[in-house]
A tleap script that builds the chain and sets N, CA, C and O, in Angstrom:
source leaprc.protein.ff14SB
mol = sequence {
  NMET SER GLU PRO ALA GLU ILE GLU ASP ARG
  ILE ASP ARG ALA THR ALA ARG PRO PHE GLY
  ARG ARG PHE HIE LEU ARG GLY ARG GLU ARG
  ALA THR ALA GLU LEU ARG GLY PRO GLN THR
  MET ARG ALA HIE ALA ALA GLU ILE ILE ALA
  GLU ARG LEU ALA PRO ALA ALA PRO ARG ASN
  ASP GLY ARG GLN THR PRO TYR ARG ASN HIE
  PRO VAL PHE VAL ALA GLN HIE ALA THR ALA
  THR CYS CYS ARG SER CYS LEU GLU THR CYS
  HIE GLY ILE ALA ARG GLY HIE LEU LEU ASP
  ARG ASP GLU ARG ALA TYR VAL VAL GLU VAL
  ILE GLY ARG TRP ILE ASP ARG GLU LEU ALA
  SER SER ILE VAL GLY ARG ASP SER GLY SER
  SER ARG SER ARG ARG CSER
}
set mol.1.N position { 13.478 11.404 2.720 }
set mol.1.CA position { 12.815 10.100 2.600 }
set mol.1.C position { 13.775 9.026 3.154 }
set mol.1.O position { 14.998 9.164 3.129 }
set mol.2.N position { 13.149 7.959 3.651 }
set mol.2.CA position { 13.885 6.863 4.245 }
set mol.2.C position { 14.666 6.054 3.186 }
set mol.2.O position { 14.346 6.086 1.998 }
set mol.3.N position { 15.679 5.343 3.648 }
set mol.3.CA position { 16.480 4.518 2.733 }
set mol.3.C position { 15.596 3.328 2.237 }
set mol.3.O position { 14.688 2.890 2.943 }
set mol.4.N position { 15.883 2.824 1.017 }
set mol.4.CA position { 15.132 1.768 0.451 }
set mol.4.C position { 15.058 0.517 1.392 }
set mol.4.O position { 14.002 -0.098 1.534 }
set mol.5.N position { 16.183 0.175 2.010 }
set mol.5.CA position { 16.196 -0.996 2.880 }
set mol.5.C position { 15.267 -0.786 4.090 }
set mol.5.O position { 14.597 -1.718 4.535 }
set mol.6.N position { 15.239 0.431 4.607 }
set mol.6.CA position { 14.371 0.728 5.712 }
set mol.6.C position { 12.897 0.615 5.344 }
set mol.6.O position { 12.074 0.128 6.119 }
set mol.7.N position { 12.587 1.092 4.114 }
set mol.7.CA position { 11.180 1.061 3.638 }
set mol.7.C position { 10.851 -0.441 3.452 }
set mol.7.O position { 9.758 -0.857 3.838 }
set mol.8.N position { 11.692 -1.217 2.916 }
set mol.8.CA position { 11.396 -2.652 2.781 }
set mol.8.C position { 11.219 -3.306 4.087 }
set mol.8.O position { 10.322 -4.140 4.215 }
set mol.9.N position { 11.987 -3.006 5.061 }
set mol.9.CA position { 11.863 -3.548 6.428 }
set mol.9.C position { 10.511 -3.174 7.060 }
set mol.9.O position { 9.851 -4.006 7.683 }
set mol.10.N position { 10.131 -1.944 6.889 }
set mol.10.CA position { 8.815 -1.447 7.409 }
set mol.10.C position { 7.689 -2.184 6.741 }
set mol.10.O position { 6.743 -2.582 7.420 }
set mol.11.N position { 7.742 -2.385 5.443 }
set mol.11.CA position { 6.713 -3.144 4.705 }
set mol.11.C position { 6.707 -4.556 5.215 }
set mol.11.O position { 5.625 -5.086 5.464 }
set mol.12.N position { 7.850 -5.214 5.392 }
set mol.12.CA position { 7.913 -6.591 5.931 }
set mol.12.C position { 7.236 -6.650 7.289 }
set mol.12.O position { 6.467 -7.575 7.551 }
set mol.13.N position { 7.505 -5.678 8.162 }
set mol.13.CA position { 6.920 -5.719 9.507 }
set mol.13.C position { 5.409 -5.465 9.464 }
set mol.13.O position { 4.665 -6.118 10.195 }
set mol.14.N position { 4.936 -4.529 8.620 }
set mol.14.CA position { 3.499 -4.297 8.517 }
set mol.14.C position { 2.775 -5.456 7.984 }
set mol.14.O position { 1.704 -5.814 8.474 }
set mol.15.N position { 3.344 -6.066 6.969 }
set mol.15.CA position { 2.637 -7.213 6.301 }
set mol.15.C position { 2.780 -8.488 7.139 }
set mol.15.O position { 2.099 -9.470 6.845 }
set mol.16.N position { 3.613 -8.516 8.145 }
set mol.16.CA position { 3.725 -9.690 9.030 }
set mol.16.C position { 2.660 -9.673 10.151 }
set mol.16.O position { 2.412 -10.688 10.802 }
set mol.17.N position { 2.030 -8.473 10.361 }
set mol.17.CA position { 0.978 -8.412 11.386 }
set mol.17.C position { -0.183 -9.270 10.889 }
set mol.17.O position { -0.378 -9.392 9.680 }
set mol.18.N position { -0.966 -9.873 11.808 }
set mol.18.CA position { -2.096 -10.704 11.359 }
set mol.18.C position { -3.077 -9.896 10.513 }
set mol.18.O position { -3.629 -10.451 9.563 }
set mol.19.N position { -3.324 -8.632 10.798 }
set mol.19.CA position { -4.209 -7.815 10.042 }
set mol.19.C position { -3.648 -7.553 8.631 }
set mol.19.O position { -4.346 -7.727 7.632 }
set mol.20.N position { -2.402 -7.141 8.574 }
set mol.20.CA position { -1.718 -6.829 7.320 }
set mol.20.C position { -1.592 -8.012 6.382 }
set mol.20.O position { -1.647 -7.855 5.162 }
set mol.21.N position { -1.422 -9.200 6.951 }
set mol.21.CA position { -1.272 -10.420 6.215 }
set mol.21.C position { -2.498 -10.776 5.359 }
set mol.21.O position { -2.383 -11.455 4.338 }
set mol.22.N position { -3.666 -10.304 5.798 }
set mol.22.CA position { -4.897 -10.623 5.071 }
set mol.22.C position { -5.028 -9.965 3.720 }
set mol.22.O position { -5.862 -10.396 2.923 }
set mol.23.N position { -4.266 -8.966 3.425 }
set mol.23.CA position { -4.443 -8.131 2.236 }
set mol.23.C position { -3.541 -8.517 1.104 }
set mol.23.O position { -2.324 -8.628 1.259 }
set mol.24.N position { -4.157 -8.722 -0.045 }
set mol.24.CA position { -3.436 -9.005 -1.303 }
set mol.24.C position { -4.223 -8.425 -2.449 }
set mol.24.O position { -5.435 -8.231 -2.357 }
set mol.25.N position { -3.517 -8.149 -3.539 }
set mol.25.CA position { -4.229 -7.657 -4.751 }
set mol.25.C position { -4.876 -8.854 -5.417 }
set mol.25.O position { -4.207 -9.830 -5.757 }
set mol.26.N position { -6.161 -8.770 -5.598 }
set mol.26.CA position { -6.892 -9.847 -6.258 }
set mol.26.C position { -7.911 -9.231 -7.202 }
set mol.26.O position { -8.308 -8.076 -7.049 }
set mol.27.N position { -8.312 -9.999 -8.147 }
set mol.27.CA position { -9.395 -9.600 -9.033 }
set mol.27.C position { -9.227 -8.217 -9.653 }
set mol.27.O position { -8.221 -7.899 -10.286 }
set mol.28.N position { -10.256 -7.420 -9.441 }
set mol.28.CA position { -10.277 -6.090 -10.097 }
set mol.28.C position { -9.135 -5.202 -9.639 }
set mol.28.O position { -8.565 -4.459 -10.439 }
set mol.29.N position { -8.784 -5.275 -8.319 }
set mol.29.CA position { -7.703 -4.418 -7.857 }
set mol.29.C position { -6.375 -4.789 -8.525 }
set mol.29.O position { -5.600 -3.912 -8.906 }
set mol.30.N position { -6.120 -6.107 -8.665 }
set mol.30.CA position { -4.863 -6.491 -9.361 }
set mol.30.C position { -4.918 -6.064 -10.842 }
set mol.30.O position { -3.952 -5.517 -11.374 }
set mol.31.N position { -6.031 -6.316 -11.474 }
set mol.31.CA position { -6.156 -5.921 -12.903 }
set mol.31.C position { -5.940 -4.420 -13.092 }
set mol.31.O position { -5.255 -4.007 -14.028 }
set mol.32.N position { -6.516 -3.606 -12.215 }
set mol.32.CA position { -6.346 -2.182 -12.265 }
set mol.32.C position { -4.853 -1.795 -12.158 }
set mol.32.O position { -4.340 -0.993 -12.937 }
set mol.33.N position { -4.191 -2.393 -11.172 }
set mol.33.CA position { -2.761 -2.075 -10.953 }
set mol.33.C position { -1.915 -2.511 -12.176 }
set mol.33.O position { -1.010 -1.793 -12.602 }
set mol.34.N position { -2.226 -3.687 -12.722 }
set mol.34.CA position { -1.473 -4.158 -13.887 }
set mol.34.C position { -1.691 -3.245 -15.090 }
set mol.34.O position { -0.756 -2.881 -15.804 }
set mol.35.N position { -2.952 -2.891 -15.286 }
set mol.35.CA position { -3.321 -2.072 -16.441 }
set mol.35.C position { -2.759 -0.671 -16.386 }
set mol.35.O position { -2.234 -0.153 -17.371 }
set mol.36.N position { -2.880 -0.057 -15.201 }
set mol.36.CA position { -2.437 1.329 -15.030 }
set mol.36.C position { -0.956 1.509 -14.897 }
set mol.36.O position { -0.411 2.525 -15.328 }
set mol.37.N position { -0.262 0.502 -14.282 }
set mol.37.CA position { 1.152 0.607 -14.119 }
set mol.37.C position { 1.595 1.328 -12.883 }
set mol.37.O position { 0.802 2.026 -12.250 }
set mol.38.N position { 2.916 1.166 -12.508 }
set mol.38.CA position { 3.420 1.674 -11.292 }
set mol.38.C position { 3.366 3.254 -11.144 }
set mol.38.O position { 3.090 3.774 -10.063 }
set mol.39.N position { 3.626 3.942 -12.211 }
set mol.39.CA position { 3.617 5.384 -12.123 }
set mol.39.C position { 2.217 5.928 -11.812 }
set mol.39.O position { 2.050 6.828 -10.989 }
set mol.40.N position { 1.207 5.348 -12.502 }
set mol.40.CA position { -0.152 5.812 -12.230 }
set mol.40.C position { -0.593 5.428 -10.866 }
set mol.40.O position { -1.310 6.197 -10.227 }
set mol.41.N position { -0.188 4.217 -10.349 }
set mol.41.CA position { -0.559 3.807 -9.007 }
set mol.41.C position { 0.025 4.785 -7.988 }
set mol.41.O position { -0.656 5.169 -7.037 }
set mol.42.N position { 1.265 5.185 -8.179 }
set mol.42.CA position { 1.882 6.118 -7.287 }
set mol.42.C position { 1.247 7.496 -7.329 }
set mol.42.O position { 1.146 8.176 -6.308 }
set mol.43.N position { 0.802 7.918 -8.565 }
set mol.43.CA position { 0.101 9.179 -8.670 }
set mol.43.C position { -1.252 9.118 -7.929 }
set mol.43.O position { -1.631 10.064 -7.239 }
set mol.44.N position { -1.976 7.982 -8.085 }
set mol.44.CA position { -3.215 7.816 -7.348 }
set mol.44.C position { -3.002 7.817 -5.891 }
set mol.44.O position { -3.765 8.420 -5.136 }
set mol.45.N position { -1.936 7.125 -5.467 }
set mol.45.CA position { -1.619 7.091 -4.009 }
set mol.45.C position { -1.336 8.570 -3.514 }
set mol.45.O position { -1.813 8.959 -2.448 }
set mol.46.N position { -0.599 9.333 -4.260 }
set mol.46.CA position { -0.319 10.690 -3.855 }
set mol.46.C position { -1.559 11.502 -3.683 }
set mol.46.O position { -1.656 12.285 -2.739 }
set mol.47.N position { -2.531 11.341 -4.583 }
set mol.47.CA position { -3.801 12.070 -4.485 }
set mol.47.C position { -4.592 11.616 -3.267 }
set mol.47.O position { -5.126 12.429 -2.512 }
set mol.48.N position { -4.654 10.294 -3.091 }
set mol.48.CA position { -5.424 9.711 -1.962 }
set mol.48.C position { -4.818 10.175 -0.626 }
set mol.48.O position { -5.533 10.597 0.283 }
set mol.49.N position { -3.497 10.087 -0.533 }
set mol.49.CA position { -2.854 10.488 0.701 }
set mol.49.C position { -3.021 11.974 0.987 }
set mol.49.O position { -3.266 12.364 2.128 }
set mol.50.N position { -2.894 12.781 -0.016 }
set mol.50.CA position { -3.072 14.226 0.209 }
set mol.50.C position { -4.463 14.555 0.676 }
set mol.50.O position { -4.634 15.454 1.499 }
set mol.51.N position { -5.464 13.857 0.179 }
set mol.51.CA position { -6.874 14.123 0.593 }
set mol.51.C position { -7.276 13.491 1.859 }
set mol.51.O position { -7.943 14.132 2.671 }
set mol.52.N position { -6.898 12.221 2.093 }
set mol.52.CA position { -7.446 11.420 3.162 }
set mol.52.C position { -6.507 11.296 4.413 }
set mol.52.O position { -6.990 11.118 5.532 }
set mol.53.N position { -5.188 11.392 4.207 }
set mol.53.CA position { -4.253 11.101 5.324 }
set mol.53.C position { -3.397 12.274 5.732 }
set mol.53.O position { -3.004 12.376 6.894 }
set mol.54.N position { -3.095 13.177 4.788 }
set mol.54.CA position { -2.185 14.244 5.103 }
set mol.54.C position { -2.697 15.330 6.074 }
set mol.54.O position { -1.880 15.918 6.783 }
set mol.55.N position { -4.005 15.622 6.137 }
set mol.55.CA position { -4.412 16.675 7.065 }
set mol.55.C position { -4.028 16.334 8.532 }
set mol.55.O position { -3.879 15.164 8.885 }
set mol.56.N position { -3.874 17.362 9.357 }
set mol.56.CA position { -3.557 17.160 10.710 }
set mol.56.C position { -4.576 16.356 11.443 }
set mol.56.O position { -4.235 15.536 12.296 }
set mol.57.N position { -5.833 16.578 11.122 }
set mol.57.CA position { -6.956 15.835 11.705 }
set mol.57.C position { -7.869 15.346 10.557 }
set mol.57.O position { -8.886 15.968 10.250 }
set mol.58.N position { -7.487 14.242 9.948 }
set mol.58.CA position { -8.264 13.759 8.812 }
set mol.58.C position { -9.725 13.452 9.202 }
set mol.58.O position { -10.022 12.974 10.297 }
set mol.59.N position { -10.609 13.754 8.249 }
set mol.59.CA position { -12.054 13.467 8.455 }
set mol.59.C position { -12.223 11.956 8.622 }
set mol.59.O position { -11.676 11.183 7.835 }
set mol.60.N position { -12.976 11.529 9.640 }
set mol.60.CA position { -13.223 10.121 9.921 }
set mol.60.C position { -11.971 9.292 10.119 }
set mol.60.O position { -11.925 8.128 9.722 }
set mol.61.N position { -10.942 9.888 10.737 }
set mol.61.CA position { -9.630 9.184 10.905 }
set mol.61.C position { -9.920 7.808 11.580 }
set mol.61.O position { -10.654 7.698 12.562 }
set mol.62.N position { -9.306 6.804 10.993 }
set mol.62.CA position { -9.497 5.455 11.467 }
set mol.62.C position { -10.584 4.721 10.694 }
set mol.62.O position { -10.723 3.504 10.814 }
set mol.63.N position { -11.355 5.463 9.899 }
set mol.63.CA position { -12.415 4.850 9.111 }
set mol.63.C position { -12.445 5.471 7.709 }
set mol.63.O position { -13.404 5.251 6.970 }
set mol.64.N position { -11.432 6.228 7.331 }
set mol.64.CA position { -11.481 6.915 6.073 }
set mol.64.C position { -11.000 6.106 4.923 }
set mol.64.O position { -11.138 6.577 3.794 }
set mol.65.N position { -10.446 4.931 5.088 }
set mol.65.CA position { -9.885 4.103 4.040 }
set mol.65.C position { -10.746 2.913 3.753 }
set mol.65.O position { -10.817 2.037 4.615 }
set mol.66.N position { -11.412 2.788 2.624 }
set mol.66.CA position { -12.155 1.612 2.300 }
set mol.66.C position { -11.231 0.374 2.184 }
set mol.66.O position { -10.030 0.519 1.959 }
set mol.67.N position { -11.775 -0.794 2.334 }
set mol.67.CA position { -11.031 -2.038 2.271 }
set mol.67.C position { -10.753 -2.506 0.838 }
set mol.67.O position { -9.815 -3.269 0.610 }
set mol.68.N position { -11.558 -2.056 -0.123 }
set mol.68.CA position { -11.416 -2.535 -1.481 }
set mol.68.C position { -11.833 -1.465 -2.495 }
set mol.68.O position { -12.157 -0.331 -2.145 }
set mol.69.N position { -11.810 -1.867 -3.727 }
set mol.69.CA position { -12.229 -1.022 -4.848 }
set mol.69.C position { -11.112 -0.162 -5.450 }
set mol.69.O position { -11.339 0.562 -6.419 }
set mol.70.N position { -9.925 -0.242 -4.883 }
set mol.70.CA position { -8.783 0.430 -5.483 }
set mol.70.C position { -7.505 -0.200 -4.902 }
set mol.70.O position { -7.437 -0.446 -3.698 }
set mol.71.N position { -6.489 -0.463 -5.749 }
set mol.71.CA position { -5.276 -1.059 -5.238 }
set mol.71.C position { -4.563 -0.294 -4.095 }
set mol.71.O position { -3.913 -0.867 -3.221 }
set mol.72.N position { -4.734 1.032 -4.170 }
set mol.72.CA position { -4.080 1.860 -3.092 }
set mol.72.C position { -4.769 1.612 -1.784 }
set mol.72.O position { -4.087 1.529 -0.762 }
set mol.73.N position { -6.089 1.488 -1.742 }
set mol.73.CA position { -6.803 1.225 -0.458 }
set mol.73.C position { -6.330 -0.086 0.131 }
set mol.73.O position { -6.054 -0.175 1.327 }
set mol.74.N position { -6.236 -1.113 -0.716 }
set mol.74.CA position { -5.752 -2.393 -0.198 }
set mol.74.C position { -4.318 -2.288 0.319 }
set mol.74.O position { -3.996 -2.810 1.387 }
set mol.75.N position { -3.482 -1.626 -0.429 }
set mol.75.CA position { -2.127 -1.447 -0.008 }
set mol.75.C position { -2.007 -0.659 1.316 }
set mol.75.O position { -1.136 -0.951 2.135 }
set mol.76.N position { -2.870 0.321 1.514 }
set mol.76.CA position { -2.843 1.076 2.744 }
set mol.76.C position { -3.067 0.222 3.935 }
set mol.76.O position { -2.364 0.357 4.936 }
set mol.77.N position { -4.069 -0.694 3.860 }
set mol.77.CA position { -4.315 -1.596 4.994 }
set mol.77.C position { -3.154 -2.558 5.164 }
set mol.77.O position { -2.746 -2.833 6.293 }
set mol.78.N position { -2.638 -3.051 4.124 }
set mol.78.CA position { -1.513 -4.061 4.199 }
set mol.78.C position { -0.275 -3.412 4.799 }
set mol.78.O position { 0.474 -4.091 5.502 }
set mol.79.N position { -0.037 -2.188 4.566 }
set mol.79.CA position { 1.199 -1.541 4.962 }
set mol.79.C position { 1.044 -0.596 6.200 }
set mol.79.O position { 1.992 0.086 6.589 }
set mol.80.N position { -0.150 -0.578 6.792 }
set mol.80.CA position { -0.394 0.243 7.993 }
set mol.80.C position { -0.221 1.716 7.665 }
set mol.80.O position { 0.329 2.487 8.452 }
set mol.81.N position { -0.713 2.096 6.463 }
set mol.81.CA position { -0.676 3.538 6.095 }
set mol.81.C position { -2.099 4.006 5.901 }
set mol.81.O position { -2.328 4.963 5.163 }
set mol.82.N position { -3.076 3.358 6.545 }
set mol.82.CA position { -4.491 3.626 6.294 }
set mol.82.C position { -5.051 4.722 7.122 }
set mol.82.O position { -6.045 5.326 6.719 }
set mol.83.N position { -4.469 5.032 8.289 }
set mol.83.CA position { -4.953 6.116 9.166 }
set mol.83.C position { -3.759 6.662 9.971 }
set mol.83.O position { -2.669 6.089 9.947 }
set mol.84.N position { -3.983 7.768 10.675 }
set mol.84.CA position { -2.923 8.378 11.360 }
set mol.84.C position { -2.419 7.580 12.576 }
set mol.84.O position { -1.255 7.670 12.965 }
set mol.85.N position { -3.329 6.809 13.151 }
set mol.85.CA position { -2.928 5.952 14.298 }
set mol.85.C position { -1.971 4.873 13.801 }
set mol.85.O position { -0.922 4.672 14.413 }
set mol.86.N position { -2.296 4.165 12.706 }
set mol.86.CA position { -1.413 3.154 12.165 }
set mol.86.C position { -0.098 3.745 11.669 }
set mol.86.O position { 0.966 3.142 11.807 }
set mol.87.N position { -0.198 4.938 11.089 }
set mol.87.CA position { 0.987 5.569 10.563 }
set mol.87.C position { 1.966 5.924 11.735 }
set mol.87.O position { 3.186 5.828 11.604 }
set mol.88.N position { 1.365 6.333 12.868 }
set mol.88.CA position { 2.216 6.608 14.030 }
set mol.88.C position { 2.800 5.390 14.612 }
set mol.88.O position { 3.992 5.351 14.917 }
set mol.89.N position { 1.971 4.353 14.784 }
set mol.89.CA position { 2.402 3.118 15.456 }
set mol.89.C position { 3.424 2.361 14.629 }
set mol.89.O position { 4.433 1.912 15.175 }
set mol.90.N position { 3.202 2.204 13.342 }
set mol.90.CA position { 4.048 1.378 12.535 }
set mol.90.C position { 5.181 2.112 11.778 }
set mol.90.O position { 6.178 1.502 11.392 }
set mol.91.N position { 5.004 3.424 11.578 }
set mol.91.CA position { 5.998 4.161 10.765 }
set mol.91.C position { 6.594 5.305 11.508 }
set mol.91.O position { 7.503 5.949 10.983 }
set mol.92.N position { 6.143 5.605 12.700 }
set mol.92.CA position { 6.736 6.652 13.559 }
set mol.92.C position { 6.473 8.044 13.100 }
set mol.92.O position { 7.233 8.970 13.388 }
set mol.93.N position { 5.337 8.197 12.347 }
set mol.93.CA position { 4.961 9.547 11.927 }
set mol.93.C position { 3.829 10.023 12.815 }
set mol.93.O position { 2.709 9.516 12.742 }
set mol.94.N position { 4.124 10.981 13.637 }
set mol.94.CA position { 3.173 11.417 14.665 }
set mol.94.C position { 1.873 12.001 14.115 }
set mol.94.O position { 1.835 12.586 13.033 }
set mol.95.N position { 0.813 11.821 14.900 }
set mol.95.CA position { -0.505 12.437 14.556 }
set mol.95.C position { -0.463 13.903 14.894 }
set mol.95.O position { 0.469 14.385 15.539 }
set mol.96.N position { -1.496 14.613 14.446 }
set mol.96.CA position { -1.738 15.961 14.895 }
set mol.96.C position { -0.986 17.057 14.170 }
set mol.96.O position { -1.011 18.215 14.588 }
set mol.97.N position { -0.307 16.692 13.068 }
set mol.97.CA position { 0.312 17.723 12.225 }
set mol.97.C position { 0.070 17.371 10.760 }
set mol.97.O position { -0.110 16.201 10.422 }
set mol.98.N position { 0.066 18.352 9.915 }
set mol.98.CA position { -0.067 18.197 8.464 }
set mol.98.C position { 1.158 17.437 8.013 }
set mol.98.O position { 2.287 17.782 8.364 }
set mol.99.N position { 0.924 16.393 7.229 }
set mol.99.CA position { 2.132 15.614 6.716 }
set mol.99.C position { 2.869 16.548 5.732 }
set mol.99.O position { 2.283 17.170 4.847 }
set mol.100.N position { 4.156 16.599 5.947 }
set mol.100.CA position { 5.012 17.418 5.035 }
set mol.100.C position { 5.248 16.652 3.735 }
set mol.100.O position { 4.812 15.508 3.607 }
set mol.101.N position { 5.911 17.251 2.798 }
set mol.101.CA position { 6.149 16.659 1.510 }
set mol.101.C position { 6.948 15.358 1.604 }
set mol.101.O position { 6.625 14.374 0.939 }
set mol.102.N position { 7.983 15.362 2.428 }
set mol.102.CA position { 8.773 14.109 2.616 }
set mol.102.C position { 7.973 13.004 3.191 }
set mol.102.O position { 8.112 11.857 2.767 }
set mol.103.N position { 7.136 13.300 4.142 }
set mol.103.CA position { 6.273 12.231 4.820 }
set mol.103.C position { 5.273 11.719 3.803 }
set mol.103.O position { 5.031 10.513 3.759 }
set mol.104.N position { 4.691 12.554 3.000 }
set mol.104.CA position { 3.742 12.141 1.998 }
set mol.104.C position { 4.488 11.277 0.950 }
set mol.104.O position { 3.960 10.256 0.511 }
set mol.105.N position { 5.680 11.673 0.560 }
set mol.105.CA position { 6.493 10.918 -0.392 }
set mol.105.C position { 6.811 9.559 0.141 }
set mol.105.O position { 6.762 8.574 -0.595 }
set mol.106.N position { 7.143 9.482 1.427 }
set mol.106.CA position { 7.457 8.231 2.067 }
set mol.106.C position { 6.286 7.270 2.050 }
set mol.106.O position { 6.431 6.094 1.716 }
set mol.107.N position { 5.109 7.793 2.419 }
set mol.107.CA position { 3.883 6.926 2.399 }
set mol.107.C position { 3.616 6.449 0.998 }
set mol.107.O position { 3.333 5.268 0.795 }
set mol.108.N position { 3.695 7.327 0.029 }
set mol.108.CA position { 3.441 6.916 -1.359 }
set mol.108.C position { 4.455 5.832 -1.776 }
set mol.108.O position { 4.098 4.874 -2.463 }
set mol.109.N position { 5.675 5.988 -1.370 }
set mol.109.CA position { 6.713 5.014 -1.737 }
set mol.109.C position { 6.461 3.642 -1.099 }
set mol.109.O position { 6.665 2.610 -1.738 }
set mol.110.N position { 6.020 3.638 0.155 }
set mol.110.CA position { 5.650 2.409 0.840 }
set mol.110.C position { 4.513 1.714 0.115 }
set mol.110.O position { 4.577 0.504 -0.105 }
set mol.111.N position { 3.460 2.455 -0.269 }
set mol.111.CA position { 2.337 1.920 -0.978 }
set mol.111.C position { 2.746 1.395 -2.337 }
set mol.111.O position { 2.360 0.296 -2.735 }
set mol.112.N position { 3.521 2.182 -3.038 }
set mol.112.CA position { 3.958 1.811 -4.395 }
set mol.112.C position { 4.826 0.524 -4.352 }
set mol.112.O position { 4.652 -0.367 -5.183 }
set mol.113.N position { 5.738 0.438 -3.399 }
set mol.113.CA position { 6.561 -0.780 -3.324 }
set mol.113.C position { 5.743 -2.011 -2.985 }
set mol.113.O position { 5.998 -3.089 -3.523 }
set mol.114.N position { 4.746 -1.867 -2.087 }
set mol.114.CA position { 3.924 -2.998 -1.752 }
set mol.114.C position { 3.139 -3.442 -3.021 }
set mol.114.O position { 3.051 -4.638 -3.298 }
set mol.115.N position { 2.589 -2.512 -3.763 }
set mol.115.CA position { 1.904 -2.937 -4.990 }
set mol.115.C position { 2.806 -3.568 -5.929 }
set mol.115.O position { 2.445 -4.572 -6.545 }
set mol.116.N position { 4.042 -3.018 -6.099 }
set mol.116.CA position { 5.014 -3.685 -6.996 }
set mol.116.C position { 5.331 -5.115 -6.548 }
set mol.116.O position { 5.441 -6.016 -7.379 }
set mol.117.N position { 5.477 -5.322 -5.245 }
set mol.117.CA position { 5.722 -6.645 -4.743 }
set mol.117.C position { 4.558 -7.580 -5.076 }
set mol.117.O position { 4.764 -8.706 -5.528 }
set mol.118.N position { 3.372 -7.114 -4.854 }
set mol.118.CA position { 2.161 -7.917 -5.059 }
set mol.118.C position { 2.113 -8.365 -6.546 }
set mol.118.O position { 1.879 -9.534 -6.856 }
set mol.119.N position { 2.339 -7.406 -7.426 }
set mol.119.CA position { 2.304 -7.725 -8.862 }
set mol.119.C position { 3.414 -8.719 -9.304 }
set mol.119.O position { 3.209 -9.610 -10.128 }
set mol.120.N position { 4.603 -8.497 -8.691 }
set mol.120.CA position { 5.738 -9.450 -8.993 }
set mol.120.C position { 5.433 -10.811 -8.483 }
set mol.120.O position { 5.707 -11.794 -9.172 }
set mol.121.N position { 4.857 -10.928 -7.260 }
set mol.121.CA position { 4.571 -12.258 -6.759 }
set mol.121.C position { 3.463 -12.924 -7.503 }
set mol.121.O position { 3.461 -14.150 -7.619 }
set mol.122.N position { 2.508 -12.173 -8.019 }
set mol.122.CA position { 1.432 -12.796 -8.757 }
set mol.122.C position { 1.908 -13.241 -10.118 }
set mol.122.O position { 1.368 -14.205 -10.659 }
set mol.123.N position { 2.887 -12.586 -10.692 }
set mol.123.CA position { 3.441 -13.062 -11.981 }
set mol.123.C position { 4.264 -14.313 -11.776 }
set mol.123.O position { 4.184 -15.255 -12.565 }
set mol.124.N position { 5.061 -14.324 -10.710 }
set mol.124.CA position { 5.869 -15.472 -10.392 }
set mol.124.C position { 4.950 -16.705 -10.164 }
set mol.124.O position { 5.198 -17.799 -10.672 }
set mol.125.N position { 3.880 -16.464 -9.373 }
set mol.125.CA position { 2.946 -17.520 -9.052 }
set mol.125.C position { 2.237 -18.028 -10.305 }
set mol.125.O position { 1.977 -19.227 -10.407 }
set mol.126.N position { 1.929 -17.190 -11.221 }
set mol.126.CA position { 1.221 -17.589 -12.457 }
set mol.126.C position { 2.202 -18.361 -13.328 }
set mol.126.O position { 1.843 -19.371 -13.934 }
set mol.127.N position { 3.439 -17.883 -13.389 }
set mol.127.CA position { 4.448 -18.536 -14.266 }
set mol.127.C position { 4.701 -19.979 -13.788 }
set mol.127.O position { 4.731 -20.916 -14.586 }
set mol.128.N position { 4.877 -20.127 -12.494 }
set mol.128.CA position { 5.234 -21.463 -12.016 }
set mol.128.C position { 3.998 -22.374 -12.001 }
set mol.128.O position { 4.130 -23.586 -12.170 }
set mol.129.N position { 2.831 -21.823 -11.806 }
set mol.129.CA position { 1.596 -22.633 -11.798 }
set mol.129.C position { 1.054 -22.970 -13.151 }
set mol.129.O position { 0.324 -23.949 -13.308 }
set mol.130.N position { 1.410 -22.151 -14.164 }
set mol.130.CA position { 0.820 -22.311 -15.445 }
set mol.130.C position { 1.232 -23.636 -16.129 }
set mol.130.O position { 0.427 -24.268 -16.814 }
set mol.131.N position { 2.466 -24.029 -15.933 }
set mol.131.CA position { 2.941 -25.293 -16.589 }
set mol.131.C position { 2.272 -26.506 -15.961 }
set mol.131.O position { 2.050 -27.503 -16.648 }
set mol.132.N position { 1.945 -26.450 -14.671 }
set mol.132.CA position { 1.309 -27.565 -14.051 }
set mol.132.C position { -0.185 -27.677 -14.404 }
set mol.132.O position { -0.753 -28.768 -14.370 }
set mol.133.N position { -0.814 -26.540 -14.743 }
set mol.133.CA position { -2.228 -26.601 -15.005 }
set mol.133.C position { -2.566 -27.019 -16.446 }
set mol.133.O position { -3.729 -27.279 -16.754 }
set mol.134.N position { -1.600 -27.081 -17.293 }
set mol.134.CA position { -1.853 -27.463 -18.701 }
set mol.134.C position { -2.043 -28.994 -18.808 }
set mol.134.O position { -1.335 -29.785 -18.184 }
set mol.135.N position { -2.999 -29.346 -19.603 }
set mol.135.CA position { -3.144 -30.835 -19.819 }
set mol.135.C position { -2.521 -31.202 -21.099 }
set mol.135.O position { -2.621 -30.465 -22.080 }
set mol.136.N position { -1.887 -32.308 -21.123 }
set mol.136.CA position { -1.183 -32.770 -22.335 }
set mol.136.C position { -1.955 -33.851 -22.997 }
set mol.136.O position { -1.531 -34.370 -24.029 }
savepdb mol mol.pdb
quit
């Protein structure tokens, strides 16, 4: 698996793209991630990746990842881990082969770190904004 700094750099680059910048955890997706916690989110990511992204020729590749209804789906679009084309372009993992264990672990780690960042930024935002929104 890649070094933590490299993973952070790849997340930064993916989320800097105009498409990736549009995605954030909001509403039900944020609540789900907060309620379930990081270990469960990574376990869900591992299941989703194994089913939808890991095959050499995923079913409906390029259209297999919904845009909402689960934090992992939102994270996949934000981090360019939503299809094999994005995975190849942004993460250097070639299409046409079954993702090995290390590649799946890398994708899960990218998704997990993005969700962690989103939850941390939403907590910081709420803490700093909460004192201003109170009426005295």
